[in-house]
C-alpha positions in Angstrom: 13.1 -5.5 -18.8 11.5 -6.4 -15.4 12.1 -3.2 -12.7 10.6 -3.6 -8.9 9.8 -0.6 -7.7 9.7 -0.2 -4.0 8.0 2.9 -2.0 9.7 3.9 1.5 7.6 6.6 3.3 9.9 6.8 5.7 8.7 7.2 9.7 6.7 9.3 9.9 6.4 9.6 13.6 9.1 9.3 15.6 10.0 5.6 17.1 10.1 5.3 21.0 9.6 9.4 21.4 6.6 9.9 23.5 4.8 13.1 22.0 2.4 15.0 24.2 1.9 17.5 21.8 1.5 16.6 18.1 3.3 18.0 15.5 2.0 19.3 12.5 1.3 17.1 9.9 2.9 17.7 6.4 0.2 18.2 3.6 -0.9 15.9 0.7 0.7 16.2 -2.8 -1.1 15.5 -6.0 1.4 11.9 -5.9 -0.8 11.4 -2.7 1.9 11.2 -0.5 2.9 14.2 2.0 5.9 15.7 1.3 5.5 15.0 -2.3 7.3 12.1 -2.9 5.7 9.8 -5.3 4.3 6.3 -4.2 5.4 3.3 -5.8 2.3 2.7 -7.7 2.7 6.7 -9.6 6.3 5.6 -10.2 6.1 2.7 -11.1 3.3 3.7 -14.1 5.1 6.7 -15.3 8.4 4.4 -15.6 6.8 1.8 -17.5 5.9 4.7 -20.0 8.9 5.6 -20.3 10.7 2.9 -21.0 8.1 0.2 -22.0 9.3 -2.0 -19.0 7.4 -4.5 -17.3 7.4 -3.2 -13.4 5.8 -4.4 -10.1 5.6 -1.4 -7.4 5.3 -2.5 -3.7 5.9 -0.4 -0.5 8.2 -0.9 2.3 6.7 1.0 5.8 7.4 0.6 9.2 4.3 2.4 11.0 1.2 4.3 10.5 -1.3 3.6 7.5 1.6 3.1 5.4 2.3 0.0 7.0 -1.5 -1.6 7.1 -1.5 -0.5 2.9 1.7 -2.2 2.5 0.9 -5.2 3.8 -2.8 -5.8 1.8 -0.8 -7.2 -0.8 -0.8 -10.4 1.3 -3.6 -9.4 4.0 -6.2 -8.3 1.3 -8.8 -8.0 4.4 -9.7 -5.2 5.8 -11.3 -5.0 9.6 -12.5 -2.1 11.2 -13.0 -1.9 15.0 -13.4 0.3 18.2 -11.2 1.2 21.1 -12.6 2.3 24.0 -10.6 4.7 25.8 -11.3 5.6 29.6 -13.2 8.9 29.1 -16.0 6.9 27.0 -14.6 8.1 23.5 -14.6 5.3 21.4 -11.6 5.5 18.9 -11.6 3.5 14.9 -8.7 1.2 14.5 -8.4 -0.6 11.1 -6.6 -4.2 10.9 -5.9 -6.2 8.4 -6.9 -10.0 8.1 -5.2 -12.8 6.1 -6.5 -15.8 6.3 -4.2 -18.0 4.6 -1.7 -17.9 7.1 -3.9 -16.5 9.9 -2.0 -13.6 10.9 -3.8 -10.0 12.0 -1.5 -7.1 11.5 -2.6 -3.4 13.7 -0.8 -0.9 14.2 -0.1 1.1 17.6 0.1 5.3 16.5 -3.2 4.9 15.6 -3.9 5.3 19.4 -3.8 7.8 21.9 -1.8 7.8 25.3 -3.9 7.4 28.5 -3.6 9.4 31.2 -1.9 7.9 34.1 -1.4 8.8 38.2 -1.1 12.9 38.7 2.2 14.1 39.0 4.1 17.2 39.5 3.7 19.3 36.5 6.8 20.3 34.7 6.5 22.1 32.1 8.8 23.3 28.8 9.0 26.7 26.8 5.7 25.9 25.0 4.0 25.0 28.5 2.9 21.5 28.0 2.5 19.9 31.4 4.9 16.8 30.4 4.7 14.9 33.7 1.1 14.7 33.8 0.6 13.8 30.6 -1.0 10.9 29.5 1.6 8.1 28.1 -0.1 5.1 29.7 -0.1 2.2 26.6 -3.7 1.3 28.0 -5.5 1.2 24.7 -3.0 -0.4 22.9 -4.0 -3.3 24.7 -7.4 -3.1 23.5 -6.2 -2.9 19.9 -4.1 -6.8 20.9 -7.0 -7.9 22.8 -8.8 -7.4 19.4 -5.8 -8.4 16.9 -5.7 -11.6 19.1 -10.0 -12.5 18.5 -9.8 -11.6 14.8 -6.8 -13.5 14.1 -8.1 -16.7 15.6 -9.2 -19.6 13.2 -12.7 -20.7 13.1 -11.9 -23.4 15.3 -10.5 -21.8 17.4 -6.8 -22.4 16.9 -4.5 -19.1 17.7 -3.4 -17.6 14.6 -0.2 -14.7 14.6 -0.8 -11.0 15.5 1.7 -8.4 14.4 2.4 -5.0 16.0 3.7 -2.6 14.6 5.1 -0.3 17.9 7.2 2.7 16.5 5.0 6.3 16.7 3.1 4.7 19.8 2.1 7.9 21.8 2.7 5.7 25.2 6.0 5.6 27.3 4.7 3.4 30.1 7.4 0.6 28.6 4.1 -1.3 28.4 2.6 -1.9 31.4 -0.6 -0.5 30.4 -1.0 -3.1 28.0 0.2 -5.6 29.9 -2.1 -4.9 32.8 -5.5 -4.5 30.0 -4.5 -7.5 29.1 -4.4 -9.2 32.4 -8.0 -7.8 33.1 -6.8 -4.9 34.7 -8.2 -1.4 33.7 -5.2 1.0 32.9 -6.7 4.4 34.1 -5.3 5.6 37.1 -2.4 3.7 37.0 0.8 5.8 36.2 3.9 4.1 35.0 5.1 1.7 37.3 1.7 1.3 39.0 -0.1 -2.2 39.1 0.0 -5.2 40.7 2.3 -6.1 43.7 2.4 -9.4 42.5 3.9 -8.6 39.0 4.2 -12.2 37.9 0.5 -13.1 38.6 -0.6 -10.3 36.4 2.3 -11.3 33.8 0.9 -14.5 33.3 -2.8 -13.5 33.5 -2.0 -11.3 30.6 -0.1 -13.9 28.6 -3.3 -16.2 29.5 -5.4 -13.5 27.4 -3.2 -14.0 24.9 -4.7 -17.6 24.2 -1.8 -18.7 22.7 -1.6 -16.4 20.0 2.0 -15.8 18.1 3.0 -12.1 19.5 5.3 -10.0 17.3 6.4 -6.8 17.8 7.3 -5.0 14.4 9.6 -2.4 16.0 10.5 0.7 14.0 14.0 1.1 15.2 16.5 -1.1 17.4 16.4 1.5 20.2 16.7 -0.4 23.9 14.8 0.1 26.8 17.2 2.2 28.8 20.1 3.5 28.5 21.7 6.7 27.2 20.5 5.7 23.6 17.1 4.2 25.7 13.7 5.2 25.2 13.7 8.2 27.2 17.4 9.2 26.1 15.1 10.7 22.7 12.7 13.0 24.4 14.7 15.8 25.0 15.3 15.9 20.9 11.7 16.7 20.7 10.9 19.8 23.5 10.8 17.0 26.3 12.7 18.7 29.8 15.5 17.0 30.5 15.3 16.5 34.4 11.7 15.2 33.3 13.5 12.7 30.7 15.0 11.6 33.5 12.4 10.5 35.7 10.8 8.7 32.8 14.0 7.1 32.6 13.9 6.0 36.5 10.2 5.3 36.1 10.8 2.6 33.3 13.8 1.0 35.5 11.6 0.4 37.7 9.4 -1.2 35.5 11.8 -3.4 33.8 13.1 -4.6 36.7 10.1 -5.5 38.0 8.7 -7.0 34.8 12.5 -8.9 34.6 12.1 -10.7 38.2 8.2 -12.0 37.4 9.4 -13.5 33.8 11.8 -15.2 35.9 9.1 -16.3 38.5 7.4 -17.8 35.6 8.3 -21.5 34.4 9.2 -21.3 30.6 6.5 -23.7 30.1 3.7 -22.6 32.2 -0.2 -22.0 31.1 -0.3 -19.1 28.8 3.6 -19.1 27.1 3.4 -18.1 23.8 6.3 -18.0 21.2 10.1 -16.7 21.9 11.1 -18.8 24.7 13.9 -18.8 24.0 14.0 -15.2 25.2 12.5 -16.4 27.8 14.9 -18.2 29.2 17.1 -15.8 29.6 14.9 -13.1 30.5 16.5 -10.6 33.4 17.5 -7.4 34.0 18.9 -7.4 29.9 15.5 -7.8 28.3 15.3 -3.9 28.7 18.5 -4.1 26.4 17.0 -6.1 23.5 17.1 -4.2 20.3 13.6 -2.9 20.0 12.9 -2.5 23.6 12.4 0.3 23.7 10.4 0.8 20.2 7.2 2.9 21.0 7.8 4.2 24.6 8.3 0.3 25.6 5.6 -1.7 24.0 8.7 -4.1 22.5 10.1 -4.6 26.1 6.3 -5.7 26.8 6.2 -7.5 23.7 8.8 -9.5 25.2 8.2 -10.2 28.4 4.9 -11.7 26.9 6.6 -14.2 25.1 6.8 -12.3 21.8 9.7 -11.8 19.2 10.6 -8.4 18.5 11.4 -8.3 14.9 12.7 -4.9 12.4 9.2 -4.0 10.7 10.4 -3.9 7.5 12.5 -7.3 8.2 8.8 -8.6 8.9 6.9 -7.1 5.9 10.1 -8.3 3.3 9.1 -11.8 4.6 5.2 -11.4 4.4 5.5 -9.7 0.6 7.8 -12.5 -0.7 10.4 -9.4 -1.3 13.2 -12.6 -1.8 10.7 -14.1 -5.0 10.4 -10.1 -6.6 13.8 -9.3 -6.7 15.1 -12.6 -8.1 12.2 -11.9 -11.1 13.5 -8.2 -11.4 16.1 -7.0 -13.6 16.8 -3.8 -11.5 15.6 -2.9 -8.3 14.1 1.0 -7.7 13.5 2.4 -4.3 11.5 5.9 -3.9 12.2 7.5 -0.8 12.2 11.3 0.6 16.2 11.6 1.7 18.8 9.3 1.1 20.7 9.5 3.8 21.6 7.9 7.1 17.8 6.3 8.0 17.5 4.9 4.5 21.0 3.6 5.0 21.1 2.3 8.0 17.7 1.0 8.8 15.1 2.2 6.1 14.0 0.3 2.8 17.3 1.3 0.6 19.4 -0.9 3.3 16.5 -3.6 3.4 16.0 -3.7 -0.4 19.8 -3.7 -1.2 20.7 -6.9 1.2 18.3 -8.5 -0.5 18.8 -7.4 -4.1 22.5 -8.7 -3.9 21.9 -12.2 -3.0 20.3 -12.1 -6.7 23.0 -10.3 -8.0 19.9 -7.4 -8.9 21.2 -3.9 -9.3 19.6 -1.1 -6.8 19.0 3.0 -7.5 17.4 4.8 -5.4 15.0 8.1 -6.5 14.9 10.8 -3.8 13.8 14.7 -3.0 17.4 15.3 -1.5 20.0 12.9 -1.3 23.0 13.7 1.6 24.7 10.7 2.0 28.5 10.6 0.0 29.2 8.5 -2.8 31.1 5.8 -0.1 28.5 5.6 2.2 26.4 4.8 -0.8 28.6 2.1 -2.0 28.9 0.2 0.9 24.7 0.2 1.4 24.9 -1.3 -2.2 23.2 1.8 -4.2 24.0 1.3 -8.4 23.4 4.7 -8.3 21.2 7.2 -6.8 18.8 10.6 -8.4 17.9 13.7 -7.3 14.6 15.7 -8.2 15.7 18.7 -5.6 12.5 21.2 -5.7 11.6 20.0 -9.7 9.1 17.7 -10.6 9.7 14.1 -9.6 7.8 12.7 -12.7 10.3 14.2 -14.8 13.2 12.6 -12.9 11.1 9.1 -13.3 11.2 9.3 -17.0 14.9 10.6 -17.7 16.2 7.7 -15.2 13.8 5.1 -16.7 15.2 5.9 -20.2 19.1 5.7 -19.3 18.3 2.7 -17.4 16.2 1.1 -20.8 19.6 1.9 -23.0 21.5 0.1 -20.3 
């Protein structure tokens, strides 16, 4: 029996949720993963010891270090770089590179947001100055520039850059990122600041990509604007409602100006990259693209630059060859913290189950808690769920492995 174990650390940082006041980090467990969720490697080892089955382990993660760890299977070369922020500090960043495919993977959550123009202060119950808090994506622009250089082949051919946008600490519709790529200094420019000639700035930013294929690996399908947009999520994280409305208006202004700039640039012009199908219809609807609001609008900026917006788990599943792994498996096991709306709607459980169905491979989930009902589980393609609750996950793995071995 061949068992594929897929780890799902889950979103460690909320997508499209600008957080000037970082939340507390969870403790590391004896399994080496925050929140006492065992890694896929640990589960695969325990499963093999309990049942004698052949096992293989991978991870699917949309954001943070788990995202970079997940691609190490196909991008084994770890690169270390430094991104300078306006206060003069150097922020170390990690990249992953595959010389075979010419792809460099980067994660936006490694970087702080930069401070923009000062605005009237607004505070919440915790005393945070929300309106004056840093939210520019300028540092992400420098990260993208590093990745573009690292992806370039020895003969100068451009490569592919995959940017995980979920968990980014910026909230400016990617305006700072575009400005930095265009060669301007993001410090001192607030949301919506920039050249009067937005088309010239956008064209310069595309030229800076040098033909690289830019992909935004978005954590969710949230749009930039509207009732379910990037700013709409802020109230859930303690940001004053009036401030969230102000930011919505500012992002709307960025979206309108950027869409007009995209419309003013010929799709075949210098510096255009992949995604011309997006550019051909780039207008105000650009802000409504699924994933445009990811990372506080980084997805929107990537689309405006001619890049592609793709769910992060889709990118990982394709690049690590999940379909081929499932074709060789008799059972797929997803390990996650909770089987609920996120995992069944846009998490690893949904991704694995949808692909496993094409190969008639049953999928089960091991989790600390299971909140979804049997009907929702069946609709998602799960053959079973098992919860360890407050008990030792290792004991549950042993029991479930023996049960499926007998089956």
